[in-house]
N, C-alpha and C positions, 0 to 999 in steps of 0.2 A: 523606205529610204533607199536612195540609189547612190552609188559611188561615182562621182563626177570624174570624167577624163576628157582630155583634149586630143583629138586625132590630127595627124599631120599628113600633108601630101607625101606620097611615097610611090615607088615603082610598083608595077603589077606583081602580085605574088601568086605562085602556082602551088596550091595544096601544101602550105608550109606546116611543119611540125612545130608545136609550141613547147618550148622548154621552160621549166619553172624552177628558179633557184633563188629564193628570197633569203636575205640575210636575217639571222635570228632564228631560223628553222633549225631543227636538230641537225648538228653538223660536226660530228666528232672529227678531230684532225683537220678541220676546215676543208674536208674533202670536196664537198659540194661547191662551196664558194671558190675553192681552188680551180675546180673544173670550169665553173662559170667565168672566172677571170681569164683562163686560157682562151675561151671562145671570144670574150670581149677584146682581148689583146691581139689575137691572131686573125680574126675575121673582120672584114669591113662591115660596119653596122650603120643603119640609119634609123632615126626615131619614127615610130608609127603612132604611138599614143603615150600620153603622160597622165598619170592619175593625180588628182588634187591632194597633195600631201597634207594640207591643212585639215582636210576631212578625215584622213586615215592615220596620221601620226601624232604622237604626243611629243611635241618639240622639247619638253623638259627632259624627256628620256633620250631623244635623238636631236640634239641641238644643232642648229646651223653653225657653220664655221665663219667667224669674222676675220677678214683679211686686213691686217694693220701694216702700214708702211710708214716708218718714222713717226708713229703715233697717230697717223691719219687712218680713219676707218674707210677703206676704199671699196668695200663691198661685202656681200654675204653669199656663201654657197649653201644652198638648202638641200636637204636630203630629198631624193626623188624616187618614185616607182614608175618604171618605164617599160614599154614594150618596144623592142628593137628588132628590126629585120636584118637578116644576113643571108649569105649563101655558104654552103659547106664547100669542101675542097673539090667536089664534083659539080658545083653550081646549083645544087638543090636548095630551095628556099627553106628557111627556118626562122622562127621568132623566138626571142628570149625575153621572158618576164624577169626583170632584175630590179633590185633595190631592197630596202628594208621591209621586213614583214609588217603589215599594218598593225597598229596597236588596238584598233577597234573597228567596228562596222564590217566584220568579216563576211557576213551573209551578203551585204550589198556589194562588197568587193568581189566575192566569188561569182555572183551573178553577172557583174559587169565584165569580169575577165572572160567568162564563158560566152557572153553575148558578143563581145569583141572578137573572140576567137572564131565563132561561127560566121560573123560578118566577113572575116578575112580568109575563109575557106579552110580553116583548120579541121582536121578529122582525128588527130592524135595529140594528146597532151601528156608530156612526160616530166615528172618532177625528179629532183635530185636531193638526196639526203645521205647521212651517215650517222652511225651510232657506235658507241664503244661496246666491244664484245670480248669474251674470254677466248681469244684466238692469238696465235703467235705471228710475229712479223716475218717468220721464215717460211710461211706457206702462202700460196696464192690467196688473194683477197676474195672472200665469198660475198655474194650479194643476196639480199632478200628483196621481196617485192610486195607492194600493196597495189591493188588495182580495183577498178570499178565493177568488174565482173569476174566470176569464177573462171570462165574460159580464158580470159586475158591473163589472169594470175598464173594459170597452169601452162601457158604457152611456152614459157622458157624455163630452164632448169635452175630457178632461183628458190631460195628458202621461203616458206610461207608460214606465217605464225597465226595462232588463234589466241588473242588476248585483247584486253581493253587498255588503251594507252591514251594519255593526253594528246590532243590533236593540235596541229598548227594551221595557219591559213592555207598552206599548200594542200592539206588534206581536204579543206573545204572546196578548193578549186577542183581537186580530183573527183570528189563526190558529185559536185554540181555538173561537171563535164559529163560524167557517166550518166547522170539523170537526163541529160540532153542527147544521149546516144553517141557521144564521142568516145573513142578509145582513150582511157585515162589510166595512168599508172605512175608509181613512184619507185625509183631504184634506190636501194639503201646499201651502202658499202659498210661492211663490218670492219671496224678499225680496232687494232689491238688496244685493249683497255689501257695498258700502261703507256701508250704513245698517243692517246687521244686528245691530250691537252695542248699539243703542238701541231704545227702543220705536218700533214702526213701525205706527201705527194703521190705515194703509191695508191692511196684511196682515190685521189682525183683521176689518176690515169685509168684505174679500173672502172670508174663511173663512165668516163668517156668511151672506153672500149665497149662496155656493155650498152651504152647509149647507141652506139653504132649498130650493135646486134639487134636491138628492138625497133630501130627506126629506119635502118638502111642508110643513114647519113654517113659521111666520111669526114672526120673531125681532126683538127690539129692536136698535138700533144705538148707543144712548146718544149720546155726543158724538163718535163715531169719525169721521164724515164731516168735521166741522169740524177735528178734530185732524189728520186725514190731509192736508187742504188746507194747514194751517199747517206741517206737516212738509215737504211738497213745496216750499212757498215758501222755507223755510229752506235746503233743499238747493239750490234754484235759485240763491239768493243766494250761498251759499258757493262753488259750482262756478263761477259767473260771474266770480269774482275772478281767475281764472287761465285764460288762453287754452288752455294745454296740456290742462287738465282739462276744459274745455269741449269740446275736440276729442275727448277720450276719451269723454265722454258721448255725443257725436254718433255715434261709432263703435259704442257699445253700442246706441244707438237703431237704427242701420242694421242691425245684426245681429239685433235683436229683430224688426224689420219683415220680415226675410227668413226667420225661423224659423217653421215650421208651428206652429199653435196647438194641435195635438193630435198624438199619436203618440209617438215616442221622445223622451226627454229629451235636449236638445242638449248637446254638449260645451262647456266653458268656455275662457277664455283669461286672460291676465294683466292685461287692462285694469282690471277691477274691483278687483283686489288693489292695484294702484298707486293708484287713486282712493281706496280705503279708507284706505291709509296717509296720503294727503294730508289727508283729512277728519279723521282722528284727530289728526294733527299740529295741525290748526286748532281742535281742541276739539269737533268733531262738530257735529251738527245736532239 
């Protein structure tokens, strides 16, 4: 089985980097989707290819939007999975694979994405993700990496884990791209566990910053820096209301200060889960 897609006429591309940020992938604090939204909002894009959503998506889970005007059904907006071309702030070409994660046919989708990437001259594929971790919001965000080769995983000072975890469609693209000889990796932002259920703009900013590190691209940040500062201030205020939870935060800070910034992903404890419950009871930040 193959995943069907339609290609569109587009300008010539010069060795673009392919960025992968599919909705539904592990995305604590909406950090990856937030980073992708900045790129879509701040950069001029043009469509390069569109996958057949009827083949890949369950429309009962991802329903189209019906547009009603005074009781008249004027049209439908269908979910789509697209490859879009853009240029970074220095004029370098990039591609963005955006849209919902496919509900099925992952092998066919992965092979189709990689074949399209090769045809467009892509040599590097970078995915974006984020997961909740027992880390404090008062320390710089740490990243972990998954990659197609050991050399690529060790190239940058990111955390590297040894564990079995459920995979997403982005992991399929990463693995299939590596099998075809492309540099393929995914950057994972560690989001404070107690803040992972709400947008965490600091995670999006960190992903974009480190995306620049591994690709050489120069990317916009939008209002992420200001929004990250505001989020941190709200968290500070909420936690400061209770001495017990202030002590928990200090314990998380001490643990973070003792944990190496690269190497194996550290194990967690129950402190962050307790603080998360507290913050949710308070209405969050």
